[in-house]
N, C-alpha and C positions, 0 to 999 in steps of 0.2 A: 771823320775820315776813318778812325779805328772801327767804328760801328759798321761802316760800309765794307771794310776789309774783312771783318768777322762774318758778315753776311755772305760775302763772296766765298770765303773758306768753307762755311757751312754748306752752301749750295753745291760747291764742287765736291765736298766730301760725301754728301748724300747721293749725288749723281754717280760718283765713283762706285759706291756700294751697289747701286742699281745696275751699273755696268757689269760688275763682278758677277752678280746673280744672273743677268740676262745672257751673257756669254757662256757662263759655266753650265747653266741648267738647260740650255737649248743647243747652242752651237757645238759644244763638246759632248752633248748627250748622244748625238746620232751614232758616233763610232761605237759606243757601248751597246746601243739598241740594235745595231745592224744584224748581228748573227742571231740573237734570240728571236727577233721578229721574223727574219726570213725562215727560221726553222719552224716557228709556230704557224705562220701563214703559208708555208710551202712555196716560198719565192726563190727565184734565182738571185745570184748576187747582183746581176745587172738590174733586175726589176726592183730589188730592195734599195739599191744605191740611187736610183732615179729620184726617190723621194726628196733627198737632200738637194739635188739639182733643181727640183721644182720649188723648194723653199727659197733658194738663192734667186731663182728667176722671179718669183713673186716679190721678193724684197727689192730687186732691181727695178721692176716695173713700177713700183710704188714710190721709188726714191724721188722722182720729180714732183708728184703732187704733195708728198710729205714736205719736201723742201719749200715749196710755194706756201704751204700752210704755216710753216715756221717763220718764214720771212714776213708773213702778214700778222705775226704775233700770236699764233695759236699753238705754241709749243706745249703748253700745259695740257691742252686737249689731246694733241697728237700722242704724247708720250704716256699719258694716263690710259687712254684707250688702247694703245699698243700693248701695255702691260696686261690689261684685262683680256685682250685677244690671245696673248701668249698663254695666260692661265687657262682660258677656255680650250685652246689647242692642245695643251698637255693633258687636260682632263679627258677630252674626246679621244686622244691618242690611246689612253688606257683602255678604251672600249673597242678598238678597231679589230675586226675579224675578217675583213676583205681587203683586196688590193686597192679598190676605189676608196674605201674609208681611210686606209693608210696614206694614200696620196693626198686625200682631202685634208687630213690632219696636218701634214707637213706644208701644204699650201697655206693653210690658216696660220701656222706658226711663222711662215715667211712673211705674211702680212703683218703679224705682230712685231717681228724683228725689224721691219722697215721703220717702225716708230720707236724702237727702244735701243738699238745698238749705237755704235760710235757716230755715224753720220748725223742723226738728230741731236745727240748730246753735244757734239762739236759745234753744230749750228747754234745751239742755245748759248754756249759760252762766247762764241764769236759775236753774237748779237748783244749780249749783256756786257761784255768787256772788250769792245772793238780795238782798244789800244793795248791790251795786255792779255790776249786770249791764248797765246802760245804756251805759257807756263801752266795755265789751267788745263789745257789739253794734255800736256805731258803728265800732269798729276792723275787725270782720269785714266789714261792708258796704263799708267804704272800699276794701279790696283786692278784694272781690267785684265792686265797681262798675267795675273795670278789665278785667273778663272780656272784654267785647266789643272793647276796645282791643287786647288781647293776642291773642285767639283768632280773631277774624274774619280779620285778615290772615294768621295762621298757617294756618288751615284753607284759605283761598283759595289760599295758596302750595302747600300739600300737594296739593290737588286739581289744580292746574295741573301739578304735577310727576308725579304717579302716578295721577291719576283719583280720582273720588269714592269708589269702593269701597275701594281700597287706603289712602286717606287716613283711613278710619275705624279702621284697625288701630293706628296709634300713639296715637290718642285712647283706644281701649279699653285700651291698655297703661298709659296714665297712671292710669286708675282702678284697674287691677289691681295695678300696681307702686308707685303713689304714694298715691292716696287711701285704698284699703283698708288698707294698712299704717299710715297716719297715724291713721285711726279706731281700728284695733285696738290701737295703742300708746298714744296720748295719752288715750284715754277709759277706761283701766283705773281701777279703784277708784271707780266711780260712787257718789255719796252715797246714803244711804237716802232714801225719800220724805220731802219736807219737811213740817214741822209749823208751823202758824201760831204757836203758843206752846207752850213745853215742858209746861205743865200744862193746856192747853185742847184739847178734841177738834177735829179738822179738820171744817169744814163739809162736808156731803154734796155731791157733785158736782152732783146734780140741782138743789140749791138755787141754786148759782151759775148754772147753765144757764137758769134761769127768772127770774133777778134782772134788774131794770131796767138797772143799769149794764152787765151783760154783753150784753143785747139791744141796747142803744144803741151800745156799742163795736162789736158785731158788725155793726150797720147801717152805722156809719162805715167799717169796714174793707171790707165788701163793696162799698159804693158807690164809695169812692175807688179800690179795686182795679179796678173795672170802668171807671171814667173814664180812669184812667191806662193801661189796656190798650187802650182804644179809639183814642186819639189816634195812637200810633206807627204803627198799621196803615194809617192814612189820611193821614199827614202829608205825604208826597210828593205825592199827588194834590191835597190841599188847597192846598198852596203853588203848585203848577202852576196851579190854578184862580184863584189870586190874580194870576197873570201874572208871577211872579218869574222872573228868569233861572235857567237850569238849575243854574248853579254854586251859587246860594243854596238851590235846592230840595234839593240834596245836603248842603250845609254846615250847614243849620239843624238837621236831625235829629242829625247828628254832634255839633254843639255842645251840644245838649240832654244827650247822654250824658256829655260831659266836665263840664258844669256840675253834673250829679248828684253826681259824685265831689267836685267843689269844695264843694257844699253840705254833704256829710258831713265834709269836712275842717274847714270853719268850725265845725260843731257839735262836733267833737272838741276843737278848741283853745279854744273859748269857753264850752262848756257849764257848766264849774265856776263861771262868773260869772253865770249866769242861773238863774231859777226854772224848773225843768223842766216844771211844769204850765202856766205861761204860754207857754213855748216850744211845748209840745204843742198849745196852742190856736192859736198864730200860724202855725206851719208849714203846716197843712192849708189855711189861708186863701190861701196862695200859689197853690194849684191853681185855684180859681175866679177869682182875680185874673188869672192868666195866660190863662185861657180868655176872659175879658172883653176883655183886650188883643188877643187873636187875632181876636175878633169885630170889633173896631174897626179892625183893620189895613186892610181894603179902603176905609175912609173917610178914611184918612190922606193920600191923594194922594201928593205928592212925598216924604212922610215914611214911606211904607209900609214900606220896608226897615228904617228905624230903629225903627218900631213892632214889627216882627217880631223884631228883635234884643232889644227890651225884653221881649217875650214869652219869648224863649229864656232870658234871664237869670232872670226871675221863675219861670217854670214849671220850668226845669231845676234851679235851686237847691231849689225846693219839692219836686219829685219825688224828688230825692236824699235830702233829710232826712225826707220822709214815710215812707220805708222804716223808719226808726228808730222813728217814732211808732207805726206799725202794728205793728211787732214787739214793742213794749213796753207797749202800751195795756192789754192784758188783765192782764198782771202788775201794772201800777201801779194799775188801777182796779177789778179784780175779785178776782184771787187769784194770788199768786206760787207758792203751794204746788201748785196744779193747773193752771198756765198751759199746759203742753203739751197736756193733754187738752182744755182749753177752746179753745185755738187750733185744735186738731185738729177740733173740732166745727164750726168755720167753714170747713173745707176744701172741702166740697162746695158750699156757697153761694158761696164765693170763686171756685171753678172755673167754676161756671155764670155768675157775673157777668163774669168775664174772657172767657168764650166769647161771651156774649150782647151785651156792649156794642159791640165792633167791628162785629158784624153789624147791630146797631141803627143805628149811625152811618152805615153804608153804605146801609141800607134807607131812611133819611130823606133821602139825597142826591137832588137833582133837578137837571135841566139849568139851570133858571132860578135857583133859590135856592142851588144847590151844597150846601155843608155847613152853611149858616147855621142851619137848624132843628135839626139834630143837635147843633151846638155849644151852642145855647141849652138843649137838653135836658141835655147834659153839665154845663153851668154850673149848672142847677137841681139836678141830682143831687149835684154836689160841695158845693153850699151846704147841702143837706139832710144830707149826711154830716158836715160841720163842725158843724152845729147838734146832731147826735146826740152827737158827742164832747163838746161843751161841757156838754150835759145830763148825760152820764155822769159827767163830772168833778164837777159840782155834787152829784150824788147820792152819789158814792163817797167823796169826800174828807172830809166830816164824819165818816163812819163810821170 
Protein backbone atom coordinates (compact mmCIF):
# COMPACT_ATOMS: atom_id res chain seq x y z
CA UNK A 1 0.00 0.00 0.00
CA UNK A 2 2.83 2.41 0.90
CA UNK A 3 4.59 1.62 -2.38
CA UNK A 4 1.42 2.41 -4.30
CA UNK A 5 1.01 5.69 -2.40
CA UNK A 6 4.61 6.58 -3.13
CA UNK A 7 4.10 5.82 -6.82
CA UNK A 8 0.99 8.01 -6.90
CA UNK A 9 2.81 10.88 -5.17
CA UNK A 10 5.69 10.57 -7.62
CA UNK A 11 3.40 10.60 -10.66
CA UNK A 12 1.44 13.60 -9.38
CA UNK A 13 4.65 15.45 -8.54
CA UNK A 14 6.15 14.93 -11.98
CA UNK A 15 2.87 15.83 -13.73
CA UNK A 16 2.72 19.01 -11.63
CA UNK A 17 6.21 20.00 -12.77
CA UNK A 18 5.23 19.44 -16.41
CA UNK A 19 2.11 21.57 -15.89
CA UNK A 20 4.19 24.38 -14.39
CA UNK A 21 6.41 24.38 -17.49
CA UNK A 22 3.57 23.98 -20.01
CA UNK A 23 1.45 26.81 -18.64
CA UNK A 24 4.36 29.13 -17.94
CA UNK A 25 6.33 28.71 -21.16
CA UNK A 26 3.40 28.92 -23.60
CA UNK A 27 0.16 30.23 -22.08
CA UNK A 28 1.82 33.17 -20.29
CA UNK A 29 4.39 33.64 -23.05
CA UNK A 30 1.98 35.30 -25.45
CA UNK A 31 1.47 38.53 -23.46
CA UNK A 32 5.23 39.09 -23.39
CA UNK A 33 5.70 38.36 -27.11
CA UNK A 34 2.74 40.42 -28.32
CA UNK A 35 4.35 43.85 -28.61
CA UNK A 36 7.82 42.86 -29.89
CA UNK A 37 6.34 40.51 -32.50
CA UNK A 38 3.84 43.08 -33.77
CA UNK A 39 6.62 45.69 -34.02
CA UNK A 40 9.00 43.40 -35.89
CA UNK A 41 6.39 41.96 -38.25
CA UNK A 42 4.55 45.27 -38.70
CA UNK A 43 1.21 43.93 -37.41
CA UNK A 44 -1.77 45.70 -35.92
CA UNK A 45 -2.79 44.80 -32.37
CA UNK A 46 -5.86 42.99 -33.70
CA UNK A 47 -3.81 40.92 -36.18
CA UNK A 48 -1.21 40.05 -33.56
CA UNK A 49 -3.80 39.15 -30.92
CA UNK A 50 -5.64 36.77 -33.27
CA UNK A 51 -2.77 34.26 -32.99
CA UNK A 52 -3.65 33.42 -29.39
CA UNK A 53 -7.33 32.96 -30.28
CA UNK A 54 -6.25 30.53 -33.02
CA UNK A 55 -4.24 28.55 -30.47
CA UNK A 56 -7.24 28.35 -28.12
CA UNK A 57 -9.47 27.30 -31.02
CA UNK A 58 -7.06 24.53 -32.05
CA UNK A 59 -6.90 23.34 -28.44
CA UNK A 60 -10.69 23.29 -28.23
CA UNK A 61 -11.17 21.44 -31.52
CA UNK A 62 -8.77 18.70 -30.42
CA UNK A 63 -10.17 18.29 -26.91
CA UNK A 64 -12.66 15.61 -28.03
CA UNK A 65 -10.22 13.30 -29.88
CA UNK A 66 -7.63 13.80 -27.11
CA UNK A 67 -10.20 12.81 -24.48
CA UNK A 68 -11.23 9.73 -26.46
CA UNK A 69 -7.60 8.61 -26.82
CA UNK A 70 -6.99 9.02 -23.09
CA UNK A 71 -10.16 7.10 -22.19
CA UNK A 72 -8.84 4.25 -24.37
CA UNK A 73 -5.55 4.14 -22.47
CA UNK A 74 -3.28 6.21 -24.76
CA UNK A 75 -2.44 8.93 -22.23
CA UNK A 76 1.32 8.37 -22.47
CA UNK A 77 1.30 8.78 -26.25
CA UNK A 78 -0.97 11.86 -26.13
CA UNK A 79 0.99 13.81 -23.54
CA UNK A 80 4.45 12.86 -24.83
CA UNK A 81 3.61 13.84 -28.41
CA UNK A 82 1.92 16.98 -27.08
CA UNK A 83 5.17 18.07 -25.40
CA UNK A 84 7.17 17.35 -28.56
CA UNK A 85 4.72 19.41 -30.64
CA UNK A 86 5.02 22.34 -28.21
CA UNK A 87 8.82 22.14 -28.46
CA UNK A 88 8.57 22.19 -32.27
CA UNK A 89 6.08 25.06 -32.21
CA UNK A 90 8.34 27.21 -30.01
CA UNK A 91 11.36 26.47 -32.21
CA UNK A 92 9.42 27.38 -35.37
CA UNK A 93 8.07 30.51 -33.71
CA UNK A 94 11.64 31.76 -33.31
CA UNK A 95 11.95 31.73 -37.12
CA UNK A 96 8.68 33.45 -38.14
CA UNK A 97 8.94 36.45 -40.49
CA UNK A 98 5.41 36.53 -41.96
CA UNK A 99 1.87 36.75 -40.61
CA UNK A 100 1.07 33.28 -42.01
CA UNK A 101 4.10 31.79 -40.26
CA UNK A 102 3.16 33.51 -37.02
CA UNK A 103 -0.40 32.14 -37.14
CA UNK A 104 0.91 28.72 -38.12
CA UNK A 105 3.25 28.62 -35.12
CA UNK A 106 0.43 29.42 -32.69
CA UNK A 107 -1.93 26.92 -34.33
CA UNK A 108 0.76 24.29 -33.81
CA UNK A 109 1.24 25.40 -30.21
CA UNK A 110 -2.53 25.07 -29.70
CA UNK A 111 -2.34 21.49 -30.96
CA UNK A 112 0.43 20.76 -28.46
CA UNK A 113 -1.45 22.44 -25.60
CA UNK A 114 -4.46 20.19 -26.23
CA UNK A 115 -2.29 17.27 -25.12
CA UNK A 116 -0.36 18.90 -22.28
CA UNK A 117 -2.47 21.30 -20.17
CA UNK A 118 -4.92 20.61 -17.33
CA UNK A 119 -7.64 18.65 -19.22
CA UNK A 120 -5.42 15.69 -20.22
CA UNK A 121 -3.57 15.77 -16.88
CA UNK A 122 -6.87 15.73 -14.97
CA UNK A 123 -8.11 12.88 -17.16
CA UNK A 124 -4.99 10.87 -16.31
CA UNK A 125 -5.46 11.12 -12.54
CA UNK A 126 -9.22 10.47 -12.79
CA UNK A 127 -8.50 7.23 -14.69
CA UNK A 128 -5.69 6.11 -12.39
CA UNK A 129 -7.27 7.12 -9.07
CA UNK A 130 -11.05 7.03 -9.69
CA UNK A 131 -11.90 7.10 -5.98
CA UNK A 132 -9.33 9.70 -4.86
CA UNK A 133 -8.73 11.97 -7.85
CA UNK A 134 -9.87 15.27 -6.35
CA UNK A 135 -6.89 15.77 -4.04
CA UNK A 136 -4.49 14.87 -6.85
CA UNK A 137 -6.08 17.52 -9.08
CA UNK A 138 -5.78 20.14 -6.32
CA UNK A 139 -2.07 19.31 -6.00
CA UNK A 140 -1.48 19.64 -9.75
CA UNK A 141 -3.28 23.00 -9.95
CA UNK A 142 -1.41 24.31 -6.91
CA UNK A 143 1.96 24.08 -8.66
CA UNK A 144 0.46 24.98 -12.04
CA UNK A 145 -0.91 28.16 -10.47
CA UNK A 146 2.65 29.35 -9.86
CA UNK A 147 3.42 29.27 -13.60
CA UNK A 148 2.99 33.01 -14.12
CA UNK A 149 5.00 33.80 -10.99
CA UNK A 150 7.93 31.70 -12.21
CA UNK A 151 7.87 32.14 -15.97
CA UNK A 152 6.79 35.73 -16.61
CA UNK A 153 9.92 37.15 -14.93
CA UNK A 154 12.07 34.36 -16.39
CA UNK A 155 10.88 34.96 -19.96
CA UNK A 156 11.15 38.74 -19.54
CA UNK A 157 14.75 38.31 -18.36
CA UNK A 158 15.60 36.00 -21.27
CA UNK A 159 14.11 38.42 -23.77
CA UNK A 160 16.07 41.30 -22.26
CA UNK A 161 19.31 39.29 -22.46
CA UNK A 162 19.08 37.65 -25.90
CA UNK A 163 15.96 38.98 -27.66
CA UNK A 164 12.57 37.34 -28.13
CA UNK A 165 13.62 34.91 -30.86
CA UNK A 166 16.54 33.39 -28.95
CA UNK A 167 14.49 33.35 -25.73
CA UNK A 168 12.19 30.76 -27.29
CA UNK A 169 14.95 28.17 -27.67
CA UNK A 170 15.47 27.40 -23.95
CA UNK A 171 11.70 27.22 -23.56
CA UNK A 172 11.53 24.69 -26.40
CA UNK A 173 14.36 22.75 -24.73
CA UNK A 174 12.34 22.48 -21.52
CA UNK A 175 9.56 20.68 -23.40
CA UNK A 176 11.95 18.49 -25.36
CA UNK A 177 14.27 17.55 -22.48
CA UNK A 178 11.99 17.76 -19.42
CA UNK A 179 8.26 17.53 -20.23
CA UNK A 180 8.40 14.88 -22.99
CA UNK A 181 10.62 12.53 -20.91
CA UNK A 182 8.40 13.06 -17.86
CA UNK A 183 5.28 12.04 -19.79
CA UNK A 184 7.03 9.15 -21.52
CA UNK A 185 8.38 7.80 -18.21
CA UNK A 186 5.72 8.32 -15.53
CA UNK A 187 2.73 7.49 -17.72
CA UNK A 188 3.84 3.94 -18.50
CA UNK A 189 1.40 1.17 -17.68
CA UNK A 190 -1.85 3.03 -18.31
CA UNK A 191 -4.85 1.25 -16.77
CA UNK A 192 -7.46 -0.29 -19.10
CA UNK A 193 -10.70 1.61 -19.75
CA UNK A 194 -12.64 2.03 -16.52
CA UNK A 195 -15.85 0.13 -15.84
CA UNK A 196 -18.63 1.47 -13.64
CA UNK A 197 -19.14 -1.94 -11.98
CA UNK A 198 -17.39 -5.25 -12.59
CA UNK A 199 -20.61 -6.97 -13.63
CA UNK A 200 -22.47 -4.07 -15.24
CA UNK A 201 -22.11 -2.80 -18.80
CA UNK A 202 -20.80 0.73 -19.26
CA UNK A 203 -23.44 3.26 -20.34
CA UNK A 204 -23.05 4.35 -23.97
CA UNK A 205 -21.25 7.65 -24.35
CA UNK A 206 -24.11 9.25 -26.30
CA UNK A 207 -26.44 8.62 -23.35
CA UNK A 208 -24.21 10.72 -21.12
CA UNK A 209 -23.82 13.41 -23.78
CA UNK A 210 -27.60 13.87 -23.92
CA UNK A 211 -28.25 13.60 -20.17
CA UNK A 212 -29.52 16.58 -18.18
CA UNK A 213 -26.66 16.49 -15.63
CA UNK A 214 -24.05 16.61 -18.39
CA UNK A 215 -25.75 19.44 -20.28
CA UNK A 216 -26.11 21.43 -17.05
CA UNK A 217 -22.51 20.81 -15.99
CA UNK A 218 -21.41 21.78 -19.50
CA UNK A 219 -23.39 25.03 -19.29
CA UNK A 220 -21.80 25.78 -15.91
CA UNK A 221 -18.27 25.16 -17.21
CA UNK A 222 -18.68 27.13 -20.45
CA UNK A 223 -20.28 30.15 -18.74
CA UNK A 224 -17.79 30.33 -15.87
CA UNK A 225 -14.84 29.78 -18.22
CA UNK A 226 -16.07 32.68 -20.35
CA UNK A 227 -16.60 35.04 -17.41
CA UNK A 228 -13.22 34.31 -15.84
CA UNK A 229 -11.49 34.74 -19.21
CA UNK A 230 -13.16 38.11 -19.87
CA UNK A 231 -12.13 39.94 -16.73
CA UNK A 232 -8.29 39.64 -16.87
CA UNK A 233 -8.18 41.03 -20.42
CA UNK A 234 -9.88 44.26 -19.28
CA UNK A 235 -8.84 44.52 -15.63
CA UNK A 236 -6.15 47.17 -16.12
CA UNK A 237 -8.41 49.43 -18.22
CA UNK A 238 -11.31 48.90 -15.80
CA UNK A 239 -9.26 49.92 -12.75
CA UNK A 240 -7.84 52.95 -14.56
CA UNK A 241 -11.41 53.95 -15.35
CA UNK A 242 -12.15 53.81 -11.61
CA UNK A 243 -9.42 56.42 -11.12
CA UNK A 244 -7.13 54.18 -9.06
CA UNK A 245 -3.43 55.11 -8.82
CA UNK A 246 -1.24 53.29 -11.34
CA UNK A 247 0.45 51.28 -8.57
CA UNK A 248 -2.89 49.76 -7.62
CA UNK A 249 -3.80 49.21 -11.28
CA UNK A 250 -0.79 46.89 -11.60
CA UNK A 251 -0.90 45.39 -8.10
CA UNK A 252 -4.54 44.26 -8.19
CA UNK A 253 -4.25 41.80 -11.13
CA UNK A 254 -1.00 40.44 -9.66
CA UNK A 255 -2.70 39.92 -6.29
CA UNK A 256 -5.58 38.02 -7.93
CA UNK A 257 -3.04 35.53 -9.32
CA UNK A 258 -1.41 34.99 -5.93
CA UNK A 259 -4.75 34.51 -4.20
CA UNK A 260 -5.74 31.87 -6.75
CA UNK A 261 -2.86 29.75 -5.46
CA UNK A 262 -3.91 30.60 -1.90
CA UNK A 263 -7.42 29.35 -2.58
CA UNK A 264 -6.11 26.04 -3.85
CA UNK A 265 -3.90 25.71 -0.78
CA UNK A 266 -6.90 26.25 1.51
CA UNK A 267 -8.83 23.59 -0.39
CA UNK A 268 -5.89 21.18 -0.15
CA UNK A 269 -5.55 21.48 3.63
CA UNK A 270 -9.23 21.63 4.64
CA UNK A 271 -11.08 19.56 2.05
CA UNK A 272 -11.08 16.37 4.15
CA UNK A 273 -13.15 18.22 6.76
CA UNK A 274 -15.79 19.47 4.32
CA UNK A 275 -18.63 18.00 2.24
CA UNK A 276 -17.24 18.15 -1.33
CA UNK A 277 -20.70 18.65 -2.88
CA UNK A 278 -21.43 21.60 -0.61
CA UNK A 279 -17.99 23.00 -1.37
CA UNK A 280 -18.70 22.62 -5.10
CA UNK A 281 -21.83 24.74 -4.66
CA UNK A 282 -20.21 27.46 -2.57
CA UNK A 283 -16.98 28.02 -4.52
CA UNK A 284 -18.61 29.17 -7.80
CA UNK A 285 -20.74 31.64 -5.80
CA UNK A 286 -17.57 33.61 -5.05
CA UNK A 287 -17.33 34.65 -8.72
CA UNK A 288 -20.67 36.54 -8.92
CA UNK A 289 -20.08 37.87 -5.39
CA UNK A 290 -16.71 39.26 -6.49
CA UNK A 291 -18.26 40.83 -9.60
CA UNK A 292 -20.97 42.46 -7.48
CA UNK A 293 -18.32 43.95 -5.17
CA UNK A 294 -16.41 45.24 -8.21
CA UNK A 295 -19.58 46.89 -9.54
CA UNK A 296 -20.11 48.63 -6.18
CA UNK A 297 -16.51 49.89 -5.92
CA UNK A 298 -17.15 53.24 -7.73
CA UNK A 299 -19.90 53.98 -5.19
CA UNK A 300 -17.67 53.37 -2.18
CA UNK A 301 -16.13 56.86 -2.15
CA UNK A 302 -13.18 57.03 0.23
CA UNK A 303 -13.44 53.24 0.73
CA UNK A 304 -12.99 52.48 -2.96
CA UNK A 305 -9.52 50.94 -2.60
CA UNK A 306 -10.69 48.88 0.39
CA UNK A 307 -13.66 47.67 -1.68
CA UNK A 308 -11.37 46.70 -4.55
CA UNK A 309 -9.18 44.75 -2.10
CA UNK A 310 -12.24 42.85 -0.88
CA UNK A 311 -12.99 42.05 -4.53
CA UNK A 312 -9.41 40.77 -4.95
CA UNK A 313 -9.77 38.46 -1.95
CA UNK A 314 -13.20 37.08 -2.89
CA UNK A 315 -12.65 36.76 -6.63
CA UNK A 316 -9.03 35.56 -6.41
CA UNK A 317 -9.78 32.80 -3.91
CA UNK A 318 -12.91 31.79 -5.83
CA UNK A 319 -11.20 31.69 -9.21
CA UNK A 320 -8.36 29.58 -7.84
CA UNK A 321 -10.67 26.98 -6.34
CA UNK A 322 -13.05 27.10 -9.31
CA UNK A 323 -10.43 25.31 -11.42
CA UNK A 324 -10.85 22.23 -9.22
CA UNK A 325 -14.66 22.35 -9.39
CA UNK A 326 -14.61 22.66 -13.19
CA UNK A 327 -12.00 19.92 -13.50
CA UNK A 328 -13.93 17.40 -11.40
CA UNK A 329 -17.61 18.21 -12.03
CA UNK A 330 -18.08 15.85 -15.00
CA UNK A 331 -16.41 12.97 -13.14
CA UNK A 332 -18.46 13.58 -9.98
CA UNK A 333 -21.89 14.22 -11.51
CA UNK A 334 -21.89 12.45 -14.88
CA UNK A 335 -19.33 9.65 -15.35
CA UNK A 336 -15.86 8.90 -14.02
CA UNK A 337 -15.38 6.11 -16.54
CA UNK A 338 -15.71 8.37 -19.59
CA UNK A 339 -14.74 11.71 -18.04
CA UNK A 340 -11.96 12.46 -20.55
CA UNK A 341 -14.27 12.02 -23.55
CA UNK A 342 -17.07 13.99 -21.92
CA UNK A 343 -14.77 16.85 -20.96
CA UNK A 344 -13.31 16.72 -24.46
CA UNK A 345 -16.75 17.24 -25.98
CA UNK A 346 -16.86 20.57 -24.13
CA UNK A 347 -13.56 21.68 -25.66
CA UNK A 348 -14.99 23.64 -28.59
CA UNK A 349 -17.80 25.36 -26.62
CA UNK A 350 -15.24 26.33 -23.95
CA UNK A 351 -12.83 27.69 -26.56
CA UNK A 352 -15.59 29.74 -28.18
CA UNK A 353 -16.73 31.03 -24.78
CA UNK A 354 -13.21 32.03 -23.76
CA UNK A 355 -12.75 33.85 -27.07
CA UNK A 356 -16.17 35.54 -27.14
CA UNK A 357 -16.49 36.79 -23.55
CA UNK A 358 -13.51 39.22 -23.58
CA UNK A 359 -14.67 40.56 -26.95
CA UNK A 360 -18.22 40.99 -25.63
CA UNK A 361 -17.02 42.84 -22.52
CA UNK A 362 -15.03 45.21 -24.72
CA UNK A 363 -17.95 45.65 -27.12
CA UNK A 364 -20.24 46.77 -24.28
CA UNK A 365 -17.80 49.41 -23.04
CA UNK A 366 -18.96 53.01 -23.50
CA UNK A 367 -17.26 56.32 -22.60
CA UNK A 368 -20.13 57.25 -20.28
CA UNK A 369 -20.92 53.91 -18.67
CA UNK A 370 -17.44 52.34 -18.96
CA UNK A 371 -17.66 48.61 -18.12
CA UNK A 372 -20.81 48.75 -16.00
CA UNK A 373 -23.16 47.10 -18.53
CA UNK A 374 -20.59 44.43 -19.36
CA UNK A 375 -20.00 43.61 -15.70
CA UNK A 376 -23.75 43.32 -15.11
CA UNK A 377 -23.91 40.85 -18.01
CA UNK A 378 -20.96 38.85 -16.61
CA UNK A 379 -22.68 38.82 -13.21
CA UNK A 380 -25.86 37.43 -14.77
CA UNK A 381 -23.98 34.77 -16.75
CA UNK A 382 -22.05 33.64 -13.68
CA UNK A 383 -25.27 33.36 -11.63
CA UNK A 384 -26.81 31.28 -14.43
CA UNK A 385 -23.74 29.02 -14.38
CA UNK A 386 -23.99 28.52 -10.61
CA UNK A 387 -27.68 27.64 -10.92
CA UNK A 388 -26.88 25.10 -13.65
CA UNK A 389 -24.36 23.34 -11.39
CA UNK A 390 -26.80 23.22 -8.46
CA UNK A 391 -29.46 21.66 -10.70
CA UNK A 392 -26.93 19.15 -12.04
CA UNK A 393 -26.09 18.11 -8.49
CA UNK A 394 -29.73 17.64 -7.58
CA UNK A 395 -30.34 15.47 -10.64
CA UNK A 396 -27.17 13.40 -10.40
CA UNK A 397 -26.65 12.67 -6.72
CA UNK A 398 -29.80 10.61 -6.10
CA UNK A 399 -28.78 8.35 -9.00
